[in-house]
Each structure stands twice: as C-alpha cells, then as structure tokens.
PLY file of the C-alpha trace (Angstrom):
ply
format ascii 1.0
element vertex 85
property float x
property float y
property float z
element edge 84
property int vertex1
property int vertex2
end_header
18.11 6.04 -21.19
15.56 3.21 -21.56
13.06 2.99 -18.24
11.39 0.44 -20.33
13.50 -3.01 -20.96
13.06 -6.05 -22.56
13.79 -9.15 -20.34
16.94 -10.52 -22.77
17.83 -6.96 -22.85
18.26 -6.03 -19.17
19.93 -9.67 -18.89
22.79 -8.73 -21.10
22.69 -5.30 -19.24
22.11 -5.70 -16.34
24.22 -3.20 -14.75
23.24 -0.41 -17.11
19.75 -1.25 -15.81
20.67 -1.41 -12.15
23.00 2.29 -12.30
19.83 3.67 -14.42
17.58 2.46 -11.68
20.29 4.28 -8.86
19.87 7.42 -11.15
16.65 7.31 -13.21
14.46 5.56 -11.07
12.17 2.75 -11.12
13.40 0.14 -14.41
10.35 -1.77 -15.53
11.09 -5.13 -17.67
8.97 -6.72 -19.67
8.55 -10.74 -21.06
6.96 -11.58 -24.03
5.58 -8.07 -24.35
4.06 -7.53 -20.94
5.45 -5.98 -17.69
6.94 -8.34 -15.45
9.20 -6.42 -12.81
10.79 -3.28 -11.83
13.86 -2.85 -10.23
14.46 0.01 -8.27
16.71 1.77 -5.60
16.75 0.50 -2.10
16.21 4.41 -1.39
12.98 4.29 -3.27
11.77 0.48 -2.06
12.84 1.62 1.47
10.55 4.47 0.74
7.77 2.49 -0.19
7.61 -0.10 2.73
8.11 2.34 5.10
4.05 3.21 6.20
3.68 7.10 6.75
1.20 7.01 9.55
0.75 4.55 12.19
-2.98 2.51 12.27
-3.75 4.31 15.34
-3.16 7.70 13.43
-5.08 5.80 10.73
-8.07 5.30 12.62
-7.88 8.98 14.73
-10.32 11.98 12.80
-9.44 14.56 12.56
-10.18 17.34 15.00
-12.71 19.67 12.54
-14.49 16.03 11.62
-14.92 14.99 15.57
-18.39 14.05 16.29
-19.69 13.30 20.28
-20.88 9.87 20.33
-23.55 8.75 22.75
-22.37 5.11 23.47
-24.45 4.81 26.50
-26.85 1.33 26.17
-30.37 1.83 26.59
-31.87 -0.06 30.12
-35.37 -1.24 28.14
-34.70 -4.85 28.81
-36.92 -5.74 25.34
-40.27 -7.60 25.37
-41.64 -10.67 27.48
-40.94 -14.19 26.18
-44.14 -15.20 25.88
-44.73 -18.88 27.89
-44.49 -22.35 26.63
-46.78 -24.32 29.54
0 1
1 2
2 3
3 4
4 5
5 6
6 7
7 8
8 9
9 10
10 11
11 12
12 13
13 14
14 15
15 16
16 17
17 18
18 19
19 20
20 21
21 22
22 23
23 24
24 25
25 26
26 27
27 28
28 29
29 30
30 31
31 32
32 33
33 34
34 35
35 36
36 37
37 38
38 39
39 40
40 41
41 42
42 43
43 44
44 45
45 46
46 47
47 48
48 49
49 50
50 51
51 52
52 53
53 54
54 55
55 56
56 57
57 58
58 59
59 60
60 61
61 62
62 63
63 64
64 65
65 66
66 67
67 68
68 69
69 70
70 71
71 72
72 73
73 74
74 75
75 76
76 77
77 78
78 79
79 80
80 81
81 82
82 83
83 84
C-alpha cells in the first residue's frame, strides 16, 4: 500500500496507516504537499533509539590504527621574564 499519505487521508484512515507501518515499515504523512511526520512501528522506533555503540566504544581507536603517543611534557621552563625595575 501507500507509504506516503496526505494529512487528511491519514486522519481518515489512521488505523490503516498504523497497520501499514507495522507490516511494511514507516509511513510518511504530508501537510500542504510537504513531508511533515512519519508513523512507524514501536520496534522500528526503539531500534533507532538504541545506540549501536557506547561512547567509550566510539572513542576507542581500533588496534590496527593505534599510534603510540609521547605524552610526556618538556621540562623547559621557557624564557625568563624581563625585569621592570
């Protein structure tokens, strides 16, 4: 069936829009000829809301790309400040 519905049609046939979303995937509703909202099954919604990875996993670099970093600080204290006496 249709995957795009005009708002008035979607309101009149809301049960059908919901059934189509459950059986065939997200249904787009347009208003004034422009896409406005999407009706989707709760399973599709939850799948979108569940992160695929944790923040820690995102920040970790795969071993094949790992680079050894030298994070020690230079002991040089820089230049001496001028005296204004």
